[in-house]
Structure formats: C-alpha cells, structure tokens
LUMTORVEX-815257 format. One line per field, with one value per atom (N, C-alpha, C): x, y, z; atom name. Coordinates in Angstrom, 3 decimals. Example, Ala and Ser with C-alpha at 12.3 -4.5 7.8 and 13.67 -1.06 7.14 Angstrom:
BEGIN
x	13.190, 12.300, 13.200, 12.850, 13.670, 12.900
y	-5.690, -4.500, -3.300, -2.250, -1.060, 0.030
z	7.800, 7.800, 7.800, 7.080, 7.140, 7.870
atomo	N, CA, C, N, CA, C
! end
This chain:
BEGIN
x	-22.549, -22.924, -22.089, -22.794, -22.068, -21.376, -20.273, -19.497, -20.218, -19.824, -20.396, -20.131, -19.015, -18.656, -19.769, -20.272, -21.306, -22.640, -22.924, -24.154, -24.185, -23.058, -22.987, -23.205, -22.623, -22.781, -24.242, -24.958, -26.359, -27.234, -26.852, -27.666, -27.441, -26.337, -26.017, -26.999, -27.632, -28.578, -27.852, -28.551, -27.997, -28.105, -27.017, -27.005, -26.864, -27.924, -27.871, -27.555, -27.780, -27.463, -27.089, -26.387, -25.948, -26.136, -26.425, -26.519, -25.131, -25.064, -23.767, -23.513, -22.279, -21.902, -21.920, -22.402, -22.514, -21.590, -20.739, -19.816, -20.199, -20.136, -20.331, -18.986, -18.821, -17.540, -17.773, -16.950, -16.998, -15.621, -15.459, -14.167, -14.325, -13.205, -13.157, -11.891, -12.034, -10.845, -10.568, -11.590, -11.331, -11.034, -11.684, -11.585, -10.462, -9.898, -8.881, -7.620, -6.842, -5.586, -4.405, -4.638, -3.521, -3.985, -3.026, -3.300, -3.788, -3.792, -4.213, -5.725, -6.187, -7.607, -7.762, -8.774, -8.974, -10.271, -10.248, -11.444, -11.640, -12.889, -13.199, -14.201, -14.127, -15.080, -15.591, -16.897, -17.504, -18.518, -18.447, -19.481, -20.151, -21.401, -22.118, -22.666, -22.936, -23.525, -25.002, -25.898, -27.337, -27.789, -27.029, -27.401, -26.973, -26.190, -25.726, -25.958, -27.219, -27.540, -26.929, -26.625, -26.041, -27.006, -27.493, -28.443, -27.721, -28.372, -27.857, -26.885, -26.706, -25.810, -26.367, -25.510, -25.920, -24.682, -24.908, -23.805, -22.924, -21.640, -20.737, -20.747, -20.995, -20.985, -22.172, -23.199, -24.382, -24.313, -23.226, -23.068, -22.055, -22.210, -21.217, -19.945, -18.845, -17.575, -17.665, -18.342, -18.479, -19.299, -20.387, -21.225, -20.467, -19.677, -18.876, -17.894, -17.262, -16.286, -16.948, -18.137, -18.838, -19.254, -19.764, -20.169, -18.964, -17.848, -16.616, -16.280, -16.302, -15.978, -17.006, -18.275, -19.321, -19.216, -18.905, -18.741, -17.577, -16.468, -15.299, -15.598, -16.460, -16.768, -17.804, -18.773, -19.912, -19.871, -19.148, -19.137, -18.500, -18.952, -18.311, -16.851, -16.579, -15.197, -15.208, -14.106, -13.968, -12.497, -12.286, -10.928, -10.834, -9.746, -9.500, -8.181, -8.179, -6.972, -6.882, -5.781, -5.608, -4.762, -4.828, -3.907, -3.158, -1.858, -0.994, -1.101, -0.549, -0.487, 0.269, 1.348, 2.134, 1.294, 0.488, -0.383, -1.477, -1.988, -2.996, -2.415, -1.200, -0.573, -0.206, 0.140, 0.545, -0.647, -1.691, -2.808, -3.968, -4.196, -5.311, -6.204, -7.012, -7.747, -8.792, -9.434, -10.434, -9.799, -8.735, -8.088, -7.468, -6.950, -6.388, -7.492, -8.661, -9.796, -10.225, -10.333, -10.710, -9.664, -8.396, -7.323, -7.466, -7.753, -7.939, -9.136, -10.207, -11.387, -11.046, -10.321, -9.920, -9.081, -8.147, -7.313, -8.146, -9.155, -10.006, -10.764, -11.333, -12.080, -11.149, -9.987, -9.041, -8.521, -8.602, -8.126, -9.131, -10.361, -11.373, -10.971, -11.186, -10.868, -11.773, -13.014, -13.968, -14.229, -14.349, -14.593, -16.093, -16.517, -17.941, -18.391, -19.688, -20.266, -20.633, -20.888, -21.245, -20.721, -20.341, -19.825, -20.682, -21.173, -21.941, -21.055, -20.908, -19.984, -20.740, -20.432, -21.060, -20.580, -21.519, -21.148, -21.558, -20.832, -21.188, -20.011, -18.919, -17.770, -17.357, -16.849, -16.531, -15.053, -14.461, -13.095, -13.102, -11.949, -11.822, -11.727, -12.718, -12.769, -13.210, -12.953, -13.336, -14.636, -15.456, -16.776, -17.810, -19.072, -20.155, -20.133, -20.224, -20.188, -21.341, -21.766, -22.844, -22.576, -22.708, -22.544, -23.902, -23.955, -25.207, -24.980, -25.593, -25.478, -26.159, -25.494, -25.959, -26.113, -25.326, -25.395, -25.060, -24.234, -23.858, -25.047, -26.111, -27.314, -28.410, -28.196, -29.248, -28.944, -27.675, -27.282, -26.452, -26.909, -26.196, -24.723, -24.374, -22.962, -22.110, -22.680, -21.945, -21.825, -22.895, -22.829, -21.718, -21.638, -20.593, -19.211, -19.067, -17.780, -17.427, -18.422, -18.157, -17.681, -18.233, -17.831, -16.407, -16.078, -14.710, -13.697, -14.010, -13.081, -12.901, -14.002, -13.957, -13.188, -13.498, -12.823, -11.332, -11.008, -9.600, -8.850, -9.423, -8.727, -8.617, -9.677, -9.621, -8.518, -8.367, -7.313, -5.929, -5.774, -4.489, -4.165, -5.186, -4.950, -4.697, -5.285, -4.991, -3.552, -3.068, -1.660, -0.753, -1.180, -0.405, -0.371, -1.456, -1.506, -0.442, -0.190, 0.826, 2.215, 2.448, 3.737, 3.816, 2.682, 2.654, 1.458, 1.461, 0.286, -0.057, 0.913, 0.663, -0.327, -0.596, -1.516, -2.963, -3.196, -4.553, -5.247, -4.482, -5.070, -6.142, -6.051, -7.043, -8.413, -8.449, -9.712, -10.300, -9.479, -10.029, -9.803, -8.995, -8.735, -8.197, -7.506, -6.886, -7.693, -8.949, -9.783, -9.313, -9.677, -9.183, -9.937, -9.975, -10.637, -9.777, -10.371, -9.617, -8.390, -8.548, -7.426, -6.301, -6.669, -5.672, -4.975, -5.752, -5.160, -4.192, -4.545, -3.648, -2.357, -2.468, -1.279, -0.400, -1.012, -0.240, 0.522, -0.144, 0.519, 1.678, 1.489, 2.500, 3.632, 3.275, 4.263, 4.662, 3.943, 4.258, 3.634, 3.990, 3.423, 4.331, 3.705, 4.428, 4.442, 5.185, 5.214, 3.874, 3.016, 1.696, 0.661, 1.037, 0.110, 0.081, -1.091, -1.296, -0.883, 0.254, 0.798, 0.022, -0.805, -1.616, -2.879, -3.144, -4.312, -3.907, -4.723, -4.369, -3.947, -4.652, -4.221, -2.822, -2.475, -1.137, -0.113, -0.435, 0.478, 0.782, -0.229, -0.009, 0.910, 0.763, 1.626, 3.073, 3.302, 4.668, 5.371, 4.605, 5.201, 6.002, 5.607, 6.294, 7.668, 8.740, 10.079, 10.162, 10.716, 10.881, 9.616, 8.539, 7.264, 7.174, 8.032, 7.986, 8.821, 8.179, 8.875, 9.270, 8.818, 9.192, 8.811, 9.758, 9.480, 9.889, 10.190, 10.623, 9.483, 9.751, 8.700, 8.183
y	-2.680, -1.273, -0.369, 0.558, 1.442, 2.550, 3.030, 4.061, 5.394, 6.288, 7.631, 8.384, 8.014, 8.655, 8.487, 7.260, 7.010, 7.600, 7.565, 8.160, 9.655, 10.333, 11.762, 12.041, 11.214, 11.405, 11.255, 10.282, 10.057, 11.221, 11.864, 12.937, 14.274, 14.387, 15.655, 15.911, 17.066, 17.363, 17.643, 17.456, 17.828, 19.344, 19.968, 21.431, 21.828, 22.379, 22.822, 24.312, 25.023, 26.440, 26.799, 27.882, 28.275, 29.778, 30.215, 31.656, 32.271, 33.532, 34.202, 35.022, 35.448, 36.309, 35.548, 36.236, 35.651, 36.398, 35.670, 36.282, 35.904, 36.852, 36.588, 36.612, 35.723, 35.598, 35.558, 36.270, 36.222, 36.543, 36.322, 36.538, 37.401, 37.864, 38.577, 38.147, 37.879, 37.604, 36.158, 35.314, 33.922, 33.807, 34.632, 34.478, 35.197, 36.255, 37.009, 36.212, 36.737, 36.105, 36.621, 37.653, 38.261, 38.726, 38.804, 39.313, 38.247, 38.563, 37.604, 37.428, 36.395, 36.280, 36.823, 37.663, 38.360, 37.892, 37.656, 37.264, 38.197, 38.354, 39.181, 38.466, 38.749, 38.245, 39.435, 39.497, 40.649, 40.185, 40.766, 40.595, 41.950, 42.044, 43.306, 43.554, 44.814, 45.222, 45.498, 44.702, 44.899, 46.275, 46.896, 48.210, 49.336, 48.998, 50.013, 49.506, 49.464, 48.924, 49.754, 49.080, 49.731, 49.558, 50.651, 50.597, 50.384, 49.643, 49.498, 48.368, 47.475, 46.343, 45.424, 45.004, 44.145, 43.467, 42.554, 41.913, 43.010, 42.957, 44.028, 44.205, 43.124, 43.206, 44.003, 44.186, 44.929, 46.412, 46.813, 48.196, 48.932, 50.232, 51.025, 51.111, 51.441, 51.563, 52.625, 53.742, 54.819, 54.357, 53.620, 53.129, 52.117, 51.269, 50.297, 51.004, 52.052, 52.779, 53.402, 53.976, 54.582, 53.532, 52.404, 51.331, 50.715, 50.650, 50.134, 50.915, 52.235, 53.080, 52.902, 52.770, 52.614, 51.267, 50.230, 48.904, 48.908, 49.482, 49.539, 50.329, 51.325, 52.171, 51.551, 50.809, 50.352, 48.874, 48.042, 46.609, 46.368, 45.324, 44.950, 44.632, 43.893, 43.650, 43.095, 43.252, 42.726, 42.405, 41.554, 41.110, 40.839, 41.255, 41.009, 40.262, 39.228, 38.415, 38.035, 37.431, 37.036, 35.786, 35.200, 34.133, 34.649, 34.458, 35.038, 34.303, 34.939, 34.304, 32.981, 32.956, 31.722, 30.623, 30.980, 29.989, 29.512, 30.414, 30.025, 29.007, 29.273, 28.357, 27.033, 27.061, 25.837, 24.984, 25.627, 24.894, 24.677, 25.541, 25.749, 26.839, 27.456, 28.657, 28.349, 27.190, 26.868, 26.754, 25.984, 25.794, 27.099, 27.900, 29.191, 30.120, 30.062, 30.864, 30.450, 29.159, 28.660, 29.035, 29.045, 29.448, 30.915, 31.766, 33.185, 33.401, 32.645, 32.744, 32.341, 31.258, 30.807, 31.882, 32.470, 33.519, 34.717, 35.055, 36.193, 35.927, 34.735, 34.405, 34.380, 33.774, 33.704, 35.082, 36.031, 37.375, 38.255, 37.752, 38.534, 38.754, 39.945, 40.260, 39.487, 39.265, 38.500, 37.162, 36.097, 34.796, 34.584, 34.312, 34.092, 32.708, 32.610, 31.318, 30.552, 31.298, 30.662, 31.523, 30.873, 31.559, 31.188, 32.190, 31.995, 32.363, 31.440, 31.610, 31.647, 32.611, 32.677, 31.514, 30.885, 29.803, 28.441, 27.417, 26.047, 25.248, 25.922, 25.257, 25.991, 25.247, 25.816, 25.686, 26.727, 26.610, 25.772, 25.262, 24.478, 25.415, 25.320, 26.182, 25.367, 25.906, 25.193, 25.727, 26.367, 26.839, 26.330, 26.444, 26.032, 26.873, 26.239, 26.949, 26.507, 27.410, 27.101, 27.799, 27.072, 27.641, 28.108, 29.294, 29.845, 30.316, 29.647, 30.042, 31.395, 32.299, 33.683, 34.404, 33.999, 34.621, 36.095, 36.523, 37.941, 38.836, 38.234, 39.006, 38.781, 37.835, 37.441, 37.749, 37.710, 37.848, 39.122, 40.064, 41.351, 41.215, 40.308, 40.191, 39.653, 38.788, 38.300, 39.411, 40.201, 41.356, 42.300, 42.549, 43.433, 42.860, 41.551, 40.909, 41.004, 40.839, 40.919, 42.315, 43.337, 44.713, 44.974, 44.543, 44.736, 44.020, 42.785, 42.013, 42.653, 43.070, 43.655, 44.974, 45.857, 47.162, 46.979, 46.090, 45.853, 45.360, 44.405, 43.849, 44.873, 45.628, 46.657, 47.674, 48.022, 48.967, 48.375, 47.098, 46.434, 46.463, 46.230, 46.217, 47.624, 48.625, 50.005, 50.382, 49.882, 50.094, 49.386, 48.201, 47.461, 48.212, 48.891, 49.676, 50.767, 51.365, 52.423, 51.883, 50.610, 49.994, 49.507, 49.072, 48.488, 49.042, 50.327, 50.932, 50.327, 49.694, 49.140, 47.970, 47.418, 46.275, 46.691, 47.909, 48.375, 47.743, 47.409, 46.750, 47.601, 48.920, 49.784, 49.650, 49.142, 49.008, 47.605, 46.584, 45.217, 44.463, 45.021, 44.421, 42.991, 42.701, 41.388, 40.365, 40.679, 39.727, 39.625, 38.547, 38.259, 38.978, 40.288, 41.073, 41.092, 41.597, 41.713, 42.598, 43.668, 44.578, 43.860, 43.059, 42.348, 41.277, 40.558, 39.510, 40.110, 41.271, 41.931, 42.353, 42.859, 43.264, 42.054, 40.928, 39.698, 39.284, 39.390, 38.989, 39.929, 41.210, 42.195, 42.270, 42.283, 42.534, 41.290, 40.193, 38.984, 38.994, 37.985, 37.832, 38.428, 38.988, 39.525, 38.495, 38.794, 37.893, 37.849, 38.835, 38.858, 38.068, 37.532, 36.724, 35.285, 34.687, 33.323, 32.331, 31.714, 30.845, 29.542, 29.182, 27.974, 28.214, 29.470, 29.789, 29.719, 29.059, 28.733, 29.945, 31.061, 32.194, 32.688, 32.674, 33.092, 32.055, 30.784, 29.715, 29.795, 30.129, 30.251, 31.426, 32.518, 33.688, 33.363, 32.484, 32.138, 31.252, 30.664, 29.826, 30.685, 31.944, 32.853, 33.181, 33.032, 33.343, 34.758, 34.871, 36.175, 36.764, 35.929, 36.459, 36.600, 35.941, 36.036, 37.219, 38.296, 39.532, 39.586, 38.583, 38.542, 39.820, 40.419, 41.612, 42.885, 42.806, 44.014, 45.015, 46.298, 47.316, 47.418
z	27.272, 27.505, 26.608, 25.941, 25.038, 25.810, 25.245, 25.924, 25.880, 26.795, 26.819, 25.525, 24.881, 23.610, 22.594, 22.456, 21.468, 21.907, 23.219, 23.715, 23.421, 23.626, 23.358, 21.870, 20.998, 19.564, 19.159, 19.775, 19.425, 19.885, 20.979, 21.529, 20.817, 20.113, 19.447, 18.311, 18.261, 17.179, 15.873, 14.780, 13.486, 13.342, 13.038, 12.934, 11.470, 10.888, 9.497, 9.411, 10.487, 10.522, 11.949, 12.098, 13.433, 13.605, 14.832, 15.089, 15.106, 14.829, 14.864, 13.620, 13.464, 12.349, 11.026, 9.998, 8.664, 7.707, 7.008, 6.045, 4.624, 3.736, 2.314, 1.608, 0.625, -0.076, -1.585, -2.316, -3.777, -4.327, -5.627, -6.273, -7.516, -8.011, -9.289, -10.018, -11.300, -12.104, -12.415, -12.499, -12.890, -14.378, -15.174, -16.620, -17.336, -16.796, -17.528, -17.848, -18.784, -19.191, -18.386, -17.578, -16.840, -15.467, -14.562, -13.227, -12.265, -10.972, -9.957, -9.939, -9.255, -8.931, -7.514, -7.318, -6.049, -5.410, -4.116, -3.380, -2.195, -1.784, -0.627, 0.261, 1.546, 2.532, 3.326, 3.533, 4.201, 5.236, 6.423, 7.444, 7.605, 7.161, 7.225, 8.632, 8.914, 10.185, 9.954, 10.566, 10.382, 10.839, 11.722, 12.238, 11.300, 10.281, 9.328, 7.905, 7.473, 6.145, 5.021, 3.942, 2.768, 1.601, 1.063, -0.039, -1.372, -2.250, -3.606, -3.825, -2.834, -3.028, -4.109, -5.011, -6.130, -6.686, -7.610, -8.320, -8.917, -8.619, -9.064, -10.573, -11.309, -12.774, -13.304, -12.484, -12.910, -12.533, -11.915, -11.469, -12.342, -12.436, -13.149, -12.312, -12.957, -12.239, -11.158, -11.450, -10.471, -9.273, -9.524, -8.435, -7.585, -8.238, -7.486, -6.562, -7.061, -6.255, -5.016, -5.200, -4.073, -3.054, -3.546, -2.637, -1.947, -2.645, -2.045, -0.775, -0.892, 0.266, 1.387, 1.005, 2.015, 2.723, 1.969, 2.567, 3.547, 3.136, 4.021, 5.295, 5.186, 6.334, 7.260, 6.704, 7.494, 7.890, 7.162, 7.473, 8.840, 9.522, 10.784, 10.551, 9.502, 9.082, 7.671, 7.001, 5.648, 5.390, 4.420, 4.104, 2.612, 2.012, 0.585, 0.450, -0.364, -0.569, -2.040, -2.410, -3.807, -3.929, -5.096, -5.486, -6.707, -6.702, -7.727, -9.053, -10.078, -11.398, -11.314, -10.526, -10.376, -9.736, -8.753, -8.106, -9.049, -9.868, -10.859, -11.831, -12.316, -13.268, -12.623, -11.365, -10.676, -10.255, -9.734, -9.145, -10.109, -11.022, -11.944, -11.361, -12.205, -11.800, -10.728, -10.775, -9.758, -8.383, -8.271, -6.976, -6.467, -7.375, -6.965, -6.456, -7.081, -6.633, -5.234, -4.998, -3.674, -2.634, -3.039, -2.133, -1.756, -2.736, -2.458, -1.536, -1.748, -0.885, 0.550, 0.674, 2.016, 2.717, 1.989, 2.563, 2.995, 2.200, 2.538, 3.837, 3.985, 5.204, 6.410, 6.245, 7.363, 7.757, 6.839, 7.114, 7.847, 8.066, 8.766, 10.224, 10.715, 12.117, 13.067, 12.653, 13.431, 12.739, 13.495, 12.892, 12.700, 11.478, 11.235, 11.713, 12.012, 12.358, 11.098, 10.012, 8.745, 7.599, 6.522, 5.342, 4.135, 3.438, 2.211, 1.025, 0.092, -1.020, -2.335, -3.169, -4.495, -5.353, -6.064, -6.967, -6.451, -6.909, -6.527, -5.978, -5.655, -5.064, -3.795, -2.829, -1.530, -1.189, -0.607, -0.091, 1.181, 1.551, 2.778, 3.977, 4.869, 6.049, 7.254, 8.442, 9.656, 10.244, 9.408, 9.834, 8.825, 9.206, 8.325, 7.051, 5.897, 4.625, 3.737, 2.882, 1.943, 0.621, -0.475, -1.810, -2.321, -2.888, -3.405, -4.834, -5.784, -7.181, -7.364, -8.052, -8.240, -6.904, -5.933, -4.616, -4.634, -5.598, -5.657, -5.990, -6.534, -6.829, -5.790, -4.887, -3.948, -2.490, -2.116, -0.714, -0.551, 0.272, 0.406, 0.762, 1.681, 2.066, 0.923, 0.085, -1.087, -2.124, -2.288, -3.195, -2.767, -1.464, -0.953, -1.235, -1.050, -1.320, -2.801, -3.663, -5.106, -5.488, -4.832, -5.128, -4.654, -3.445, -2.941, -3.831, -4.222, -5.046, -6.424, -7.021, -8.364, -8.373, -7.427, -7.390, -7.105, -6.180, -5.860, -7.082, -7.785, -8.953, -10.080, -10.304, -11.345, -11.057, -9.789, -9.422, -9.691, -9.397, -9.667, -11.157, -11.987, -13.432, -13.968, -13.352, -13.764, -13.405, -12.276, -11.922, -12.930, -13.348, -14.339, -15.669, -15.985, -17.219, -17.217, -16.058, -15.981, -16.321, -16.022, -16.322, -17.767, -18.307, -19.659, -20.433, -20.769, -21.416, -22.771, -23.405, -24.740, -24.725, -23.555, -23.475, -23.194, -22.749, -22.515, -21.318, -20.290, -19.119, -18.437, -18.561, -17.920, -18.565, -19.800, -20.513, -20.400, -20.676, -20.681, -19.383, -18.468, -17.152, -17.237, -18.342, -18.472, -19.238, -19.552, -20.294, -21.751, -22.389, -23.731, -24.833, -24.765, -25.806, -27.074, -28.150, -29.403, -29.209, -28.453, -28.179, -27.441, -26.442, -25.651, -26.489, -27.294, -28.130, -29.140, -29.695, -30.640, -29.947, -28.711, -27.956, -27.655, -27.340, -27.104, -28.350, -29.502, -30.754, -31.091, -30.827, -31.192, -30.164, -28.888, -27.841, -27.044, -27.239, -26.485, -25.097, -24.308, -22.970, -21.909, -20.874, -19.724, -18.594, -17.559, -16.408, -15.690, -15.906, -15.275, -16.063, -17.209, -17.989, -17.477, -17.540, -17.061, -18.149, -17.956, -18.989, -19.178, -18.206, -18.332, -19.156, -19.506, -20.328, -21.802, -22.606, -23.992, -24.834, -24.826, -25.660, -25.312, -24.023, -23.613, -24.040, -23.867, -24.269, -25.760, -26.557, -28.000, -28.305, -27.543, -27.762, -27.454, -26.479, -26.085, -27.113, -28.018, -29.063, -30.032, -30.173, -31.088, -30.520, -31.293, -30.792, -30.235, -29.040, -28.415, -27.841, -27.745, -27.290, -25.790, -25.037, -23.576, -23.130, -22.678, -22.333, -20.870, -20.074, -18.664, -17.954, -17.249, -16.456, -17.169, -18.457, -19.170, -19.241, -19.170, -19.270, -20.691
atomo	N, CA, C, N, CA, C, N, CA, C, N, CA, C, N, CA, C, N, CA, C, N, CA, C, N, CA, C, N, CA, C, N, CA, C, N, CA, C, N, CA, C, N, CA, C, N, CA, C, N, CA, C, N, CA, C, N, CA, C, N, CA, C, N, CA, C, N, CA, C, N, CA, C, N, CA, C, N, CA, C, N, CA, C, N, CA, C, N, CA, C, N, CA, C, N, CA, C, N, CA, C, N, CA, C, N, CA, C, N, CA, C, N, CA, C, N, CA, C, N, CA, C, N, CA, C, N, CA, C, N, CA, C, N, CA, C, N, CA, C, N, CA, C, N, CA, C, N, CA, C, N, CA, C, N, CA, C, N, CA, C, N, CA, C, N, CA, C, N, CA, C, N, CA, C, N, CA, C, N, CA, C, N, CA, C, N, CA, C, N, CA, C, N, CA, C, N, CA, C, N, CA, C, N, CA, C, N, CA, C, N, CA, C, N, CA, C, N, CA, C, N, CA, C, N, CA, C, N, CA, C, N, CA, C, N, CA, C, N, CA, C, N, CA, C, N, CA, C, N, CA, C, N, CA, C, N, CA, C, N, CA, C, N, CA, C, N, CA, C, N, CA, C, N, CA, C, N, CA, C, N, CA, C, N, CA, C, N, CA, C, N, CA, C, N, CA, C, N, CA, C, N, CA, C, N, CA, C, N, CA, C, N, CA, C, N, CA, C, N, CA, C, N, CA, C, N, CA, C, N, CA, C, N, CA, C, N, CA, C, N, CA, C, N, CA, C, N, CA, C, N, CA, C, N, CA, C, N, CA, C, N, CA, C, N, CA, C, N, CA, C, N, CA, C, N, CA, C, N, CA, C, N, CA, C, N, CA, C, N, CA, C, N, CA, C, N, CA, C, N, CA, C, N, CA, C, N, CA, C, N, CA, C, N, CA, C, N, CA, C, N, CA, C, N, CA, C, N, CA, C, N, CA, C, N, CA, C, N, CA, C, N, CA, C, N, CA, C, N, CA, C, N, CA, C, N, CA, C, N, CA, C, N, CA, C, N, CA, C, N, CA, C, N, CA, C, N, CA, C, N, CA, C, N, CA, C, N, CA, C, N, CA, C, N, CA, C, N, CA, C, N, CA, C, N, CA, C, N, CA, C, N, CA, C, N, CA, C, N, CA, C, N, CA, C, N, CA, C, N, CA, C, N, CA, C, N, CA, C, N, CA, C, N, CA, C, N, CA, C, N, CA, C, N, CA, C, N, CA, C, N, CA, C, N, CA, C, N, CA, C, N, CA, C, N, CA, C, N, CA, C, N, CA, C, N, CA, C, N, CA, C, N, CA, C, N, CA, C, N, CA, C, N, CA, C, N, CA, C, N, CA, C, N, CA, C, N, CA, C, N, CA, C, N, CA, C, N, CA, C, N, CA, C, N, CA, C, N, CA, C, N, CA, C, N, CA, C, N, CA, C, N, CA, C, N, CA, C, N, CA, C, N, CA, C, N, CA, C, N, CA, C, N, CA, C, N, CA, C, N, CA, C, N, CA, C, N, CA, C, N, CA, C, N, CA, C, N, CA, C, N, CA, C, N, CA, C, N, CA, C, N, CA, C, N, CA, C, N, CA, C, N, CA, C, N, CA, C, N, CA, C, N, CA, C, N, CA, C, N, CA, C, N, CA, C, N, CA, C, N, CA, C
! end
C-alpha cells in the first residue's frame, strides 16, 4: 500500500498559473561601462489604469519622468533595487542583473502570486515566474518597471555627472559612446567604472589611468 504522501502528490493538479497579484520586472543598465545595474518590480492597480505605458527606451525623457510619477502614485506597490559596480565585476553582468531583479521583487510591500520578467532569464524567487521576451513592450506591469528602472538609473548618472563633469555622464549615461571613450582615454577610469568590461580594462592598462575616487 502506498503512503498518503504519494497519494497526495498524485492528486495535486499541475499549476501553470495562479490567481493573485501580478508583478512585472525589468532592468536598466546592463550595457553601460559605468554605474550600477538597476531593476524595478511593479504591481499595478487594475482600478487605476495608467495610459501610455511602453518600453522605456521608446519614450522621451520627459514622458518617462511623467510616467514615473504616475506609476509611483497609482501602483499598488513598487520596488527599485540595484547591484553595484563591485557586484557586477565579481559576479558578471548577467548574474548581477538577476540579483538586482531578485532584490526588487523581495522589496515589494505586497507579495505577488506571479512575477513576469522581461527577457529570457529568470531570477531565483519563491513564487511562480515567467520570462517574456520584449515584455517591456507587451506587458503593462513590465513597461512600468522598465520606466522606474530607467528613470532611477538616469538620475543616478546625472548625480555622477555633478561629481565628474568631464566624463559627460549626463549625456551618455555610462554607455560606451565616442565621448565616453575619449574621456576614458584622457582622464582614465573612475571607481564607478566596470573593470570587467573590456573598454575599461584597456583604459586601466595606461599608467596612472585608474583615478579611483578622485574628483
């Protein structure tokens, strides 16, 4: 005779989806040479719809800022988290991104029943998760998360620009533009630069190129 344990397992239905709160998750800053990677998780309120949600990269900076405020005001809850430059260099950018996503979900005031993540990789969570390629353009809660993550990171890089205006962080937001590469060659790398990224590593080969925390 089989134990009740196995009988219970056989009777349990396969659950592909569950009722309850749905959270969207996205990140900003995987590609840049400097600054943290930022992730956001958002649970929208069906009773307070937000018009104009879309992939943050397809919106103007002004539109993103307005939607940022509306999302913060109308969402049931939201959370923004990051993984530091040190974590990116230690773990690699993919694992650091997943870590930031996990932190964002864990930071939600309400626990979701399911999490929808933009892309094709999933952070480790104790709830049902699903990866959706181009989810930031297809799923409103992921679009909202992409906007929160993008605006938060852009603001961080603008603050960094005030400390190091010679690098132009307010314009390129840390991406490897011609302006940024020229600044790296002339001024060297800062402590906010990702040393595991090849362009930064090449800059550090130049004697005296590592400026650390100097202004």
